[in-house]
N, C-alpha and C positions, 0 to 999 in steps of 0.2 A: 634230141639234139646230138648228132654224132660227128658232123663234119668238123675238120680241123679249122677251116676258114669258112665263114658265111660268105663274105665278099669284101672286095675293095670298092668303096662306094664314093663316087664323085658327084657333087652337086654344087652348083655355083653359089657364091655368097648370097644369103637370103633366100635360097631356093627351098628350104624346108628339111635340111639334114637333121635338125634337132627333133622334128616331128617323127621322122623315121626311127631315130634312136629311141624315143620314148615308146613307140609302138613295139619295137623289137624287145626292149627291156620288159615291158608289160607281159608280152608273150612268154618270155623266159621265166618270169616270176610266177606266172600262172601254171607253168610246168614244174613248179617247186625248185627252181634254180635261183642262185644268187647272181646279181649283176654288178659289174664294176664299170664305171664310166670315167675314163681317164682323159683329162683336159690339160692344156699346157700352162695355164696361168691361174693364180688364185682368184683373180677378179672374175674370170669366166666360170671357174668352179662354183663360186658363190651364186652367180646368175643362174647357171644350169641346175644347181641344187634346188633353188627356189622354184624353178619351172617344173622340174620332175616332181617335187613335193606337192605342188598345186595340182598337177595332172593326175597324180596317184591318190589324191584325197578321196575318201569314200570307198576305197578298195582294200582297206586293211593291209596296206603296203608300207613297210617301214623304210624310209629313205634317210640316209645319213650323209654328212659332209666330212671329208678328211683332207685337210691341208694345213699349212703353217699358220693360218689365222686362228685356228682353234687352240685352246689351251692344252697343255700336256695332259691334264686330267680328262678333258673332253676327248682327246685323241685316244687315250688308253681305253676309255669307255667304249668308243666305236670299235676299236680293234678287238676288244673282248667279245662284243656282241657279234662281230663278223665270224669269229671262231666258233661261237655257239650257234650260229645260224639265225640269230635274232634280228639281223639286218638283211633286208631283201635287196637293196640297191645302195651302193656307195658311190658318191660322186667326189672326185678329188683329183689332185695333181700327182706328180711323181711320188708323193708320200705313199700312195697305194702300192708302189713297187718295193717298199722297204722290207727288210728281212723279217721284221716283227709282225707284219700283216699276213694273217692266214684266214682262209675262207673254209667254212664247213662244206659247202658244195657250190663252187663257182661254175656257172654254166655259160655265161656270156660276158665277154669283155668288149666294151665299145671304146675305140680310140678316136677322139675328136681332134681335128687339125693335125693330121698325121705328119705333115711336113715339118712340124716343130720338134719332132723327137728324133734322136740319133739311132743308129743301128743297134748299139748295145742295149739301149732302152727297150727297143722292140724285141730283141732276143730275150731279154729278161721277161718281157710280157708274155712271150710264147711259152716260157718255162713255168708260168704260174700253175698250169694244170694241163696234162696231155690231152684231156678230152674237152677242153674249153673251146667254145665257138668265139670267133673274133670278127667284129664289124669295124672296119677302118674307114673313117670318113674324112674328106677334105674337099676344098674347092680347087686347090692347085697342088696336085701330087708332085712330090719331089722327083728329080730326074731318075734316080735309081729305081724307085717304085714304079714310075711310069714305064721305064724300060722293061721291068719285070712283067708288066701287063702286056706290053707290045710283043714280047717274045713268048708269051703264053705261060710264064711261071706263076702268075697270079691272075685270077678272074677279076673283071671290073664291071660294075654297073654304073650307069650315069642318069641323073635327072636332067632332062632336056627342057622342060617347060617351066618358065618363071611363074610366080604367083600372079594372080589377076591384078591388073591396074598398075603394075610396076613400070617404071621408066628407066632407061639407061642413064647412068651418071654422066653429066656433061663434064668432060675432063680437059683441063688446060695444063700444059707442061711449059714452064716459063722461068725466066730468071726472077729471083726474089726482088720484090719492089714494095715498099711501105704503102704506097698509095693504092696499089692493087689489092693488097691485104686488107687495108681499111675499107675499101669499096666492097670487097667480098663479104666481110663480116657485117657491115652496115646493111647490105642488101638482104642478108639472111635475117637479121634482127628486125628489119622493117616488116617482114611477113610473120613475125612472132615465132621464128624458128630458132634453132640452136646450132653452135658450131663446135666441131672438134678441131683442135690445132695440135698437130704432132710436132713436138720439139724433143728430139731424142737425146737430151743432155741434162742429166739430173742436177749437176752443179749449177747450170745456168737457167734452170726452168723458173725459178721464182723471179729472177730479174726479167725474163721474157714475159711473165704474167703481168708484172708492173708496166712494162712497155706497152703491151696490148691494151691495158686499162687506160693509159694516157692517149694512145692512138685512136681508140674508139671509146670516148667518155661514157656513152650510154650502155656499154657492155658491163655485165656482171661476171667477172673472171675468177676461175679457180684453177688450180693445177694438181696433177696427180702423177705419182711415179711409184715404181715397185719397191723402193726403199722405205716407203711409209708403213706404218703399222696397219693391221687389218681394220681397226676401228677408224683410223683416219681415212683410208680409202673408201670404206663403206659409207662414211658420212658424206664425203665429197660426191660419190656416185649417186647417193640418195638426193642430195641437193640438186644435182643435174637432172635426175629423173623428175623431180618436183618442179623443175623450171625455176628454182631460186638462183641457179647459175645458168647463164646462156652461152658462155664460151669456156670450154674445158681444154686447157693445155695439158698435154700428157705425153709420156714416152710411148714405146711400142706396146704397153700393156693393153692398148685399145685394139691391137691387131686381131685378136681372136674372139669372134663371136659376140661382142657387146652389141646389144640391140636397143637403140633409142630412136624410135620412129620419128620423133620431132627434130632430130639432128640431121640436117640435110645439106650442110656445107662442111667440107673438110679441107684443111690447109696443111700441107706437109712441107717442112723445111728440110733442106739438105737431103732431098730425095735420092740423090746420086749415091748416097751412102747405104741405101737399103737394097735388099734383094728384090727381084721381080715378083716373086710369090708374096713377099711381105707387102709390097706396094699394092698389089691386087687385093689382098686381104684387108689392108687399111682402107682403101677406097670403098670397100664393101661395107664399111660401117655406116655409110649414108645411102640414101635411096631405098630404104626398107619399108616405105609407105607409098602413097600415091602422089606425093609431091615431087616436082623436079628437083633433083639433087645436083650439087656442084663439087668438083674436086680440083683443087689448085696444087699441082705437084711442082714444087719450086726447087731450084738449086742456086747456089751463091753466084751473084753477078760477076761476070768476067772469069769465072772458073773454067779451066780447060778440063773437060770431062774425059775420063778414060774410055777406051773403046767399049768395054763391057758396060760401063755405066750409061753411055750413050745409047747402046742397043736396048738396055733395060727401059730407059725413059721413052724411047721411040715405041717400044712394044706396049707400054702402059697407055700411051696416047693413041695407038692404033686400035687396040682391042677394048672398045668401050661398049659394044652391043651385048645383049644378054647371051649368056652361055659362053663367054670368052675364057672362063677359067681353064678349061681343057686346052684351049689354044695357047693360053699363057704358059701352061705347063709344058706344052710341046716346044714353045719358043725357049723356055728355060732349059729344056733338054739340049737344044741346039747350042745355046750359049755356054752352058757349063759342062755338058757331057753327062753320061750316065753313071760314072764311077764303076767300081767293081761289084758284081753281084755276089761274090763269095767272100771278099775281105771284110773284116769287121771294122776297119778304120775308115770306111766310107761313111761320111755324115754330112748332111746339109743343114744342121741345126745352126741358127743364126746367133746363138750365144745369149739370147734373152728369154729362153724358154721358161725360166722359173721365176719371172718377176711376179 
């Protein structure tokens, strides 16, 4: 492995980027190299850690997790093993980029959901080791990175084919209405499905959960946000996976990679406050099986939308067919511009990366 960059890799939400990452990691490990898999959120880190560990089982591969949910003692142990070469693959958040983390022989760095990281973070990543290969993955490349690919600064590979039996998510962009929300949730619960409800306000999320419980009495509601402890989040997500909870109200912690095939309706409040790539990623949390999925992208009734917000909502409504992630990124480039390719202060991070 000699190249400075393996590739900039684009695959739509649910198209199998994790599978590519697992196979690339396994190849590097078989070549006696260490692998670091960098993800933007602790919730996604836990999920991908479990996935990697399960897939590597039986191959004498040591996979470890490094994020804020682990105790100081556990983190110190993982860091010690990385330096000694006793860990083959570490999955983690920006904790991997800390000064106290050293590798014996890092060969491959995988960056998941590239649009969630700022320029400084990525420069720090490149400085981990001069000979390291980097696989950068996303469904919706940020304008700066997309522009670099267009002008030939970076190579790009794209997965064009969706998994078999997938259906495009039916998307509605509309003013918020209690009756529509009630109907959407009830419709999903009647087919034994589950609902994601994005409410990106930590202070009001408990009250919102109570309101939804009253609005749809047959629902079993829980809420989750990034200020909870690791144990709290883990317990809530496990309850949702086990179908003990059928409506999960949460902040943008669900944006990156969370995969619950039985959740096929998503409701987003105040969608005009979110970025276009965020909205696309959030919608991609549903429709990951063979059931028809639905997305209700709402904004406050009678609110006058800004020109940029209006363009974003029109784009999310327009691009619903498979493979729209790349076109969403191109539209985002048109709306926001590319930024500077040379300045370090260019960043499109949304401010929620480390939830």
